C-alpha positions as CSV (number, residue, x, y, z in Angstrom):
1,X,42.9,-54.2,-11.0
2,X,43.5,-53.4,-14.6
3,X,46.4,-54.1,-16.9
4,X,48.1,-51.6,-19.2
5,X,47.5,-54.1,-22.0
6,X,45.3,-57.0,-22.6
7,X,47.0,-60.4,-22.2
8,X,47.4,-62.4,-25.5
9,X,45.0,-65.2,-26.2
10,X,45.7,-68.6,-24.6
11,X,47.2,-70.2,-27.7
12,X,47.8,-67.7,-30.4
13,X,47.9,-69.2,-33.9
14,X,47.7,-72.7,-32.6
15,X,46.3,-74.6,-35.5
16,X,47.8,-78.0,-36.2
17,X,44.6,-79.4,-37.7
18,X,46.0,-79.6,-41.2
19,X,49.7,-80.1,-40.5
20,X,52.1,-81.9,-38.2
21,X,53.5,-80.1,-35.2
22,X,56.9,-79.0,-36.6
23,X,60.4,-79.4,-35.2
24,X,61.6,-76.4,-37.2
25,X,65.4,-76.3,-36.5
26,X,67.6,-74.1,-34.6
27,X,67.3,-70.8,-36.5
28,X,64.6,-68.4,-37.5
29,X,64.7,-68.0,-41.3
30,X,63.2,-65.7,-43.9
31,X,61.6,-68.4,-45.9
32,X,59.5,-70.2,-43.3
33,X,57.4,-69.1,-40.3
34,X,59.2,-70.7,-37.3
35,X,59.6,-69.7,-33.7
36,X,58.9,-66.0,-33.2
37,X,60.8,-65.1,-30.1
38,X,59.2,-61.6,-29.8
39,X,55.8,-63.3,-29.9
40,X,57.0,-65.8,-27.3
41,X,58.2,-63.1,-25.0
42,X,55.0,-61.2,-25.3
43,X,52.9,-64.2,-24.7
44,X,54.8,-65.3,-21.5
45,X,54.7,-61.8,-20.0
46,X,51.0,-61.5,-20.8
47,X,50.2,-64.8,-19.1
48,X,52.2,-63.7,-16.0
49,X,50.4,-60.3,-15.9
50,X,47.1,-62.2,-16.2
51,X,48.1,-64.3,-13.2
52,X,49.0,-61.1,-11.3
53,X,45.6,-59.6,-12.1
54,X,43.6,-62.5,-10.9
55,X,45.7,-63.2,-7.8
56,X,44.6,-60.2,-5.7
57,X,48.2,-59.2,-5.2
58,X,49.8,-55.8,-5.8
59,X,53.0,-57.4,-7.3
60,X,54.8,-60.7,-7.7
61,X,58.3,-61.2,-6.3
62,X,59.8,-64.2,-8.1
63,X,62.8,-66.3,-7.1
64,X,61.9,-69.5,-9.0
65,X,64.3,-69.3,-11.9
66,X,61.7,-70.7,-14.4
67,X,59.3,-67.9,-13.3
68,X,62.1,-65.4,-13.7
69,X,62.8,-66.6,-17.3
70,X,59.1,-66.7,-18.1
71,X,58.6,-63.0,-17.0
72,X,61.9,-61.4,-17.9
73,X,63.0,-63.6,-20.8
74,X,66.5,-63.9,-19.2
75,X,68.4,-67.0,-18.0
76,X,71.5,-68.0,-16.1
77,X,71.8,-71.7,-15.6
78,X,74.3,-74.0,-14.1
79,X,76.0,-73.0,-10.9
80,X,74.2,-69.7,-10.5
81,X,70.7,-70.7,-11.5
82,X,69.6,-72.1,-8.1
83,X,71.4,-69.9,-5.6
84,X,68.4,-67.7,-4.7
85,X,70.2,-64.5,-5.5
86,X,68.4,-63.8,-8.8
87,X,65.0,-62.3,-8.4
88,X,62.4,-60.3,-10.3
89,X,59.6,-57.9,-9.4
90,X,56.5,-57.9,-11.6
91,X,54.1,-55.0,-11.2
92,X,51.1,-53.9,-13.2
93,X,53.0,-51.7,-15.5
94,X,54.3,-54.8,-17.4
95,X,57.9,-53.7,-17.0
96,X,59.6,-56.2,-14.7
97,X,62.5,-55.3,-12.5
98,X,65.4,-57.9,-12.5
99,X,68.2,-58.3,-10.0
100,X,70.9,-60.5,-11.5
101,X,74.3,-61.9,-10.6
102,X,76.9,-59.1,-10.9
103,X,77.9,-58.3,-14.5
104,X,75.0,-60.2,-15.9
105,X,72.9,-57.1,-15.3
106,X,75.1,-55.1,-17.6
107,X,74.9,-57.8,-20.1
108,X,71.1,-57.6,-20.1
109,X,71.3,-53.9,-20.8
110,X,73.3,-54.7,-23.9
111,X,71.4,-57.7,-25.2
112,X,67.9,-57.8,-23.7
113,X,66.3,-54.6,-25.1
114,X,62.8,-55.7,-24.1
115,X,63.9,-54.9,-20.5
116,X,64.0,-51.3,-19.2
117,X,67.6,-50.2,-18.8
118,X,67.1,-48.9,-15.3
119,X,65.3,-52.0,-14.2
120,X,68.3,-54.4,-14.9
121,X,70.2,-54.3,-11.6
122,X,72.9,-56.3,-10.0
123,X,71.8,-58.1,-6.9
124,X,73.2,-60.3,-4.1
125,X,71.3,-61.8,-1.2
126,X,73.8,-64.3,0.2
127,X,74.1,-67.4,-2.1
128,X,71.7,-69.5,0.0
129,X,73.3,-68.5,3.3
130,X,76.9,-68.5,2.3
131,X,76.9,-64.8,3.2
132,X,75.1,-64.5,6.5
133,X,71.8,-62.5,6.7
134,X,73.5,-60.5,9.4
135,X,75.6,-58.7,6.7
136,X,72.4,-56.9,5.8
137,X,72.1,-57.7,2.1
138,X,68.6,-59.0,2.5
139,X,67.6,-56.0,4.6
140,X,68.8,-53.6,1.9
141,X,67.1,-55.6,-0.8
142,X,63.7,-55.6,1.0
143,X,64.0,-51.9,1.6
144,X,64.6,-51.3,-2.1
145,X,61.7,-53.5,-3.1
146,X,59.4,-51.8,-0.6
147,X,60.3,-48.4,-2.0
148,X,59.4,-49.6,-5.5
149,X,56.1,-51.0,-4.2
150,X,55.3,-47.6,-2.5
151,X,56.1,-45.8,-5.7
152,X,53.7,-48.2,-7.5
153,X,51.0,-47.6,-4.9
154,X,50.7,-51.3,-3.9
155,X,52.8,-51.5,-0.7
156,X,49.6,-52.1,1.3
157,X,48.4,-54.9,-0.9
158,X,49.6,-58.5,-0.6
159,X,52.9,-59.3,-2.3
160,X,53.0,-62.7,-4.0
161,X,56.2,-64.8,-3.7
162,X,56.8,-68.1,-5.4
163,X,59.7,-69.6,-3.4
164,X,61.8,-67.9,-0.8
165,X,64.6,-68.4,1.8
166,X,63.2,-68.2,5.3
167,X,65.5,-65.3,6.2
168,X,64.3,-63.2,3.3
169,X,60.6,-64.0,4.1
170,X,61.2,-62.9,7.8
171,X,62.8,-59.7,6.6
172,X,59.9,-58.9,4.3
173,X,57.5,-59.4,7.2
174,X,59.7,-57.4,9.6
175,X,59.5,-54.4,7.2
176,X,55.7,-54.6,7.1
177,X,55.1,-56.4,3.8
178,X,52.2,-58.9,3.6
179,X,53.5,-62.0,1.8
180,X,51.3,-64.6,0.1
181,X,52.1,-67.7,-1.9
182,X,51.6,-67.3,-5.7
183,X,53.4,-70.3,-7.1
184,X,50.1,-71.9,-7.9
185,X,49.1,-68.8,-10.0
186,X,52.4,-68.9,-11.9
187,X,52.1,-72.7,-12.6
188,X,48.6,-72.1,-13.9
189,X,49.9,-69.4,-16.2
190,X,52.7,-71.5,-17.5
191,X,50.4,-74.6,-18.1
192,X,49.0,-73.4,-21.4
193,X,51.7,-73.3,-24.1
194,X,51.8,-71.0,-27.1
195,X,52.5,-72.2,-30.6
196,X,56.2,-71.1,-30.1
197,X,56.6,-73.0,-26.9
198,X,55.1,-76.1,-28.6
199,X,57.6,-75.8,-31.5
200,X,60.5,-75.5,-29.1
201,X,59.3,-78.6,-27.1
202,X,58.9,-80.4,-30.4
203,X,62.5,-79.5,-31.5
204,X,63.8,-80.6,-28.1
205,X,62.1,-84.0,-28.6
206,X,63.4,-84.3,-32.1
207,X,67.0,-84.0,-30.8
208,X,66.4,-86.9,-28.4
209,X,64.9,-89.0,-31.3
210,X,68.3,-88.8,-32.9
211,X,70.2,-89.5,-29.7
212,X,68.2,-92.7,-29.2
213,X,69.3,-93.9,-32.7
214,X,72.9,-93.5,-31.6
215,X,72.2,-95.3,-28.3
216,X,70.8,-98.4,-30.0
217,X,73.8,-98.5,-32.4
218,X,76.2,-98.9,-29.4
219,X,73.9,-100.8,-27.0
220,X,76.0,-104.0,-26.9
221,X,77.5,-106.1,-24.2
222,X,80.5,-104.5,-22.6
223,X,79.4,-100.9,-22.7
224,X,78.7,-99.2,-19.4
225,X,75.7,-97.2,-18.3
226,X,77.8,-94.2,-17.7
227,X,79.4,-94.4,-21.2
228,X,75.9,-94.1,-22.7
229,X,75.2,-91.1,-20.5
230,X,78.4,-89.5,-21.7
231,X,77.6,-90.3,-25.4
232,X,74.1,-88.9,-25.1
233,X,75.2,-85.8,-23.3
234,X,77.9,-85.0,-25.9
235,X,75.5,-85.5,-28.8
236,X,72.8,-83.4,-27.3
237,X,75.2,-80.5,-26.8
238,X,76.4,-80.9,-30.4
239,X,72.8,-80.8,-31.6
240,X,72.2,-77.5,-29.7
241,X,71.0,-78.4,-26.2
242,X,71.5,-75.6,-23.7
243,X,71.3,-77.9,-20.7
244,X,71.5,-81.7,-20.2
245,X,69.8,-81.8,-16.9
246,X,69.9,-85.6,-16.3
247,X,70.1,-88.9,-18.1
248,X,68.9,-92.1,-16.4
249,X,70.6,-95.3,-17.6
250,X,69.3,-98.4,-16.0
251,X,70.0,-102.0,-17.0
252,X,69.8,-105.6,-16.0
253,X,69.0,-106.3,-12.3
254,X,68.9,-102.6,-11.6
255,X,65.6,-102.3,-13.6
256,X,63.5,-103.6,-10.8
257,X,62.8,-101.6,-8.7
258,X,63.5,-98.5,-10.7
259,X,66.5,-96.6,-9.0
260,X,66.1,-93.3,-11.0
261,X,69.9,-93.0,-11.6
262,X,72.8,-94.4,-13.6
263,X,76.0,-96.3,-12.5
264,X,79.1,-97.8,-14.1
265,X,77.4,-101.2,-14.5
266,X,78.5,-103.1,-17.6
267,X,75.6,-104.1,-19.8
268,X,75.4,-107.8,-20.6
269,X,73.7,-110.1,-23.2
270,X,70.0,-110.4,-22.7
271,X,69.7,-107.4,-20.4
272,X,66.7,-105.1,-20.5
273,X,67.8,-101.5,-20.3
274,X,65.9,-98.2,-20.2
275,X,66.9,-94.6,-20.5
276,X,65.4,-91.2,-19.7
277,X,66.8,-88.2,-21.4
278,X,66.1,-84.9,-19.8
279,X,67.5,-81.8,-21.5
280,X,66.4,-78.4,-22.7
281,X,66.4,-76.5,-26.0
282,X,66.0,-72.7,-25.6
283,X,64.8,-73.6,-22.1
284,X,62.1,-76.1,-23.1
285,X,62.6,-79.6,-21.6
286,X,62.2,-83.2,-22.5
287,X,61.5,-86.2,-20.3
288,X,61.7,-89.1,-22.7
289,X,62.1,-92.8,-21.7
290,X,62.8,-95.7,-24.0
291,X,63.3,-99.4,-23.1
292,X,65.4,-101.9,-25.1
293,X,66.5,-105.5,-24.8
294,X,70.2,-106.2,-25.6
295,X,70.8,-108.9,-28.2
296,X,67.6,-110.8,-27.5
297,X,64.4,-110.5,-25.5
298,X,62.9,-113.0,-23.1
299,X,59.2,-113.8,-22.8
300,X,58.9,-112.0,-19.4
301,X,60.5,-108.9,-20.9
302,X,58.2,-108.9,-23.8
303,X,55.1,-109.4,-21.6
304,X,56.1,-106.6,-19.3
305,X,56.6,-104.3,-22.3
306,X,53.3,-105.3,-23.8
307,X,51.4,-104.3,-20.6
308,X,53.3,-101.0,-20.2
309,X,52.4,-100.2,-23.7
310,X,48.8,-101.0,-23.2
311,X,48.7,-98.6,-20.2
312,X,50.4,-95.9,-22.2
313,X,48.1,-96.2,-25.2
314,X,45.0,-96.2,-23.0
315,X,46.2,-92.9,-21.4
316,X,47.0,-91.3,-24.8
317,X,43.6,-92.2,-26.1
318,X,41.9,-90.7,-23.1
319,X,43.7,-87.4,-23.1
320,X,41.6,-84.5,-24.6
321,X,40.5,-81.0,-23.8
322,X,38.1,-81.1,-20.8
323,X,39.1,-84.6,-19.5
324,X,40.0,-84.8,-15.8
325,X,43.3,-86.1,-14.7
326,X,41.5,-88.6,-12.5
327,X,40.1,-90.2,-15.6
328,X,43.6,-90.8,-16.9
329,X,45.0,-92.0,-13.6
330,X,42.3,-94.6,-13.2
331,X,43.5,-96.3,-16.3
332,X,46.8,-97.2,-14.6
333,X,47.3,-100.1,-12.2
334,X,47.2,-99.6,-8.4
335,X,50.5,-99.6,-6.5
336,X,49.6,-102.9,-4.9
337,X,49.3,-104.6,-8.3
338,X,53.0,-103.7,-8.9
339,X,54.1,-105.0,-5.5
340,X,54.2,-101.7,-3.6
341,X,52.5,-101.1,-0.3
342,X,50.8,-97.8,-1.3
343,X,50.7,-95.1,-3.9
344,X,53.4,-93.0,-2.3
345,X,55.9,-95.9,-2.6
346,X,55.0,-96.3,-6.3
347,X,54.9,-92.6,-7.1
348,X,56.5,-91.7,-10.5
349,X,56.0,-95.1,-12.0
350,X,52.6,-94.6,-13.5
351,X,52.8,-90.8,-13.9
352,X,52.1,-87.7,-16.0
353,X,53.7,-84.3,-15.6
354,X,53.6,-81.0,-17.5
355,X,56.6,-80.0,-19.5
356,X,57.9,-76.5,-20.3
357,X,60.6,-74.3,-18.9
358,X,60.4,-76.7,-15.8
359,X,60.5,-80.4,-15.9
360,X,57.5,-80.9,-13.6
361,X,54.7,-78.4,-14.4
362,X,50.9,-78.7,-14.6
363,X,49.3,-81.2,-14.8
364,X,50.7,-83.8,-12.4
365,X,48.8,-87.1,-13.0
366,X,49.0,-90.0,-10.7
367,X,46.9,-92.2,-8.5
368,X,48.5,-90.4,-5.5
369,X,46.9,-87.1,-6.1
370,X,44.6,-87.1,-9.1
371,X,41.8,-89.3,-7.9
372,X,40.9,-86.9,-5.1
373,X,42.1,-83.6,-6.6
374,X,41.7,-83.9,-10.3
375,X,42.8,-81.1,-12.7
376,X,41.0,-80.4,-16.0
377,X,43.2,-81.0,-19.0
378,X,43.1,-78.1,-21.5
379,X,44.1,-77.5,-25.1
380,X,47.6,-76.1,-25.2
381,X,48.9,-78.2,-22.3
382,X,52.0,-80.3,-23.0
383,X,52.9,-83.1,-20.7
384,X,54.7,-86.4,-20.5
385,X,53.0,-89.7,-19.7
386,X,55.1,-92.5,-18.1
387,X,54.3,-96.2,-17.5
388,X,56.4,-98.9,-15.8
389,X,55.9,-102.6,-15.6
390,X,58.1,-105.0,-13.7
391,X,58.7,-108.4,-15.4
392,X,57.8,-111.7,-13.9
393,X,61.5,-112.7,-13.9
394,X,61.9,-110.4,-10.8
395,X,64.7,-108.5,-12.5
396,X,63.7,-106.9,-15.8
397,X,61.2,-104.1,-16.3
398,X,59.7,-102.0,-19.0
399,X,59.6,-98.2,-18.9
400,X,57.9,-96.1,-21.6
401,X,57.3,-92.4,-21.9
402,X,55.6,-90.3,-24.5
403,X,55.3,-86.5,-24.6
404,X,51.9,-85.2,-25.8
405,X,50.4,-81.9,-26.9
406,X,46.7,-81.4,-26.2
407,X,45.0,-80.2,-29.4
408,X,41.5,-80.1,-30.8
409,X,42.1,-83.6,-32.1
410,X,43.2,-85.0,-28.8
411,X,46.8,-85.9,-27.8
412,X,49.4,-85.4,-30.5
413,X,52.6,-87.3,-29.7
414,X,56.0,-85.4,-29.9
415,X,58.3,-88.3,-29.1
416,X,58.9,-90.3,-32.3
417,X,61.6,-93.0,-31.6
418,X,59.8,-96.4,-32.1
419,X,58.1,-97.7,-29.0
420,X,55.0,-99.6,-30.0
421,X,56.9,-102.8,-29.6
422,X,59.9,-103.8,-27.5
423,X,63.0,-102.7,-29.5
424,X,65.8,-105.3,-29.5
425,X,69.2,-103.6,-30.0
426,X,71.8,-105.4,-32.0
427,X,69.8,-108.6,-32.1
428,X,71.7,-111.8,-32.4
């Protein structure tokens, strides 16, 4: 298989040896080199085409909305993003077809000139079953796709699909298409970030830096967890976030075990509280925990934080190009040391995960999977590292998360709000 163009290098112009990774602001300007969106689009499409070339497939049919954005440079979030009715077809001519929700297709023709006009089409498959497959929308869509594959001369080759509704898969098979899974290929393609992706991730983290300052300013007895979630969400949108995906707010006795959500609990004097802010800027996400004590900190709280920080620093020091994820995972405590029966029960507490258009990309680092199936860490990867330590008081716990970029110098930290020591908010 040959491409009509060579894919761009893995990390074009990625040279942070003599300067900090910037968080350049919201706009491209004439007086500084910032995010180049044309370069970003070219890079992402080139990586996807490279994945297609090595996959052994004739084409990729994409339903994962992060893969659709990566290849077509379009986005619909919110209520329509996950309804499995948007899809894209990537063939070797490097000109994706996109089927989108109703009038969005016409919008793309006006505002997405990098897409071919006749390849921006309205599409509807059933809104995850709300329209029955018996109506025939899926049958018509597969027939159209098959016709395009015949025109491209690849209908007899495997067709790669990332995620799919069973009814659509069955229809593809009924019409004689040979379907294979290519989500692994797309995740590999997305794992190495370009200079523009890294700057967008840095900008997203910078926004959360500022939100944490506002959180500690109001983190006093009497405020509720959900009020802090509301404050953080409002401020992120004011700063330019395009999606606040989730904010965990966990305090007091809810810290141990970690519930991974927020409630209307009133925060009290002496509580430990931790927060996770997950949002995106131009599609690029954060996952960014910080832990605080409210008014004062107890000895068990400080001890738990000290150990969580030790595990974090050891992981950051280990991260480098060529290191295996098993080497990082071994630095973290076993599940039984934290009071859990096995690694499945403790999954997500000592944890690393890639960041990009998706919240959980390559690599995934944990004792559950990395010890037996390690992945090589490579320059250009961006991922979050998370540690958690329950306190000896049986109630409190420390949770720390840092986002890192893998460069020639090792791991460069994007998350800047102070976390080397336990931060006491509004200390008495």
